[in-house]
C-alpha positions, 0 to 999 in steps of 0.5 A, spaced: 401 107 897 399 101 901 396 101 908 402 099 912 407 104 908 402 109 909 402 108 917 410 107 916 411 114 913 407 117 918 411 114 924 417 116 921 415 123 919 414 125 926 418 120 930 420 124 936 413 126 938 411 118 937 417 116 941 415 121 947 408 119 946 409 111 947 414 112 952 410 115 957 407 108 959 408 101 959 402 096 957 405 090 959 406 094 966 399 095 966 396 089 963 401 084 963 400 080 969 395 074 966 400 074 960 406 073 965 402 068 969 400 064 963 407 063 960 411 057 960 418 060 959 421 066 959 423 067 951 418 073 949 417 076 942 414 083 942 411 084 935 411 092 934 415 094 940 415 101 938 421 105 942 421 099 947 417 101 953 414 094 954 421 091 952 424 095 958 418 092 963 420 085 960 427 086 961 426 088 968 422 082 970 427 077 968 424 075 961 429 074 955 425 079 950 426 080 943 423 087 940 421 087 933 418 093 929 418 096 922 419 103 924 427 104 924 426 111 928 423 107 933 428 101 933 433 107 934 430 109 940 429 102 943 436 101 942 438 107 946 433 105 951 435 098 952 442 097 949 443 090 951 436 088 948 436 085 941 431 089 936 430 087 929 427 090 924 421 086 920 414 085 918 410 082 923 406 078 916 413 075 915 417 074 922 424 073 921 424 067 926 425 060 926 419 056 928 417 055 935 422 060 937 418 063 943 414 062 949 410 068 948 408 073 943 406 080 945 402 085 940 400 091 943 397 096 939 401 093 933 397 088 929 391 093 929 395 096 923 395 090 919 390 090 913 384 085 915 385 081 909 392 079 912 390 078 919 389 071 919 395 070 916 399 074 920 396 071 927 398 064 923 405 067 923 405 069 931 403 061 932 408 059 927 414 062 932 411 060 938 412 053 942 407 048 943 405 051 950 406 058 947 401 064 949 399 070 945 397 077 948 394 082 942 391 089 944 386 091 938 382 097 938 374 097 938 373 104 936 377 110 934 380 114 940 381 120 936 376 123 931 382 123 926 387 117 927 385 114 921 387 120 917 395 118 916 395 111 919 391 105 917 387 102 923 383 096 923 377 096 928 374 089 931 368 087 935 370 082 941 367 076 937 371 078 931 378 078 934 376 071 937 374 068 931 380 070 928 385 067 933 381 061 932 382 061 925 389 061 926 389 055 931 389 059 937 384 058 943 382 064 946 383 064 954 381 072 955 377 077 951 376 083 955 373 090 953 375 097 956 372 103 953 376 103 946 380 097 946 380 089 946 385 085 950 386 078 948 390 072 951 390 066 947 394 059 947 396 055 942 391 050 940 391 043 942 384 041 941 382 037 934 377 043 933 382 048 934 387 045 929 381 044 924 379 051 924 386 054 923 387 049 917 382 051 911 384 045 907 381 041 913 375 045 914 368 041 913 
């Protein structure tokens, strides 16, 4: 069983408990202001939306948000919570959306489940579905928050310089990289400089 399948199986095995846990707060309500301020439009994609707490925040703020998740139970809970919002089942490594469909991509504690070998390609998918003035928010872990969290789920842990380098390789320009206890919050824009475009394209790298 691969890493994402193991994580998905864990979430589905105790979905009600995870839904209760993830509905206790909205990361977007707590930390979303820099992301909102950087947006040039209102079309958002919440990658790894879970049961939809951040989509509720986006909706209340007047944004046009789409939620995407791989866990079917989370999507059912999200649709119950926000019956008028669109929710899509899909893998963030191969997003089922057209190029340039969104002004912002929000990824709160979801990208960290992607194996490191797929990390750059996944961020390039985020880049693909963003418009030229798009922005991405990505919340990842720096260290474990509980001793046994990796027993049934897969996590990748990053240093600030590592996540910054990944964003640059995926043709983003990091704007903010902030650490707080176990977490790293990042905000990046679609790259516009030649250096960033080369960094995001291995065939053009020196």
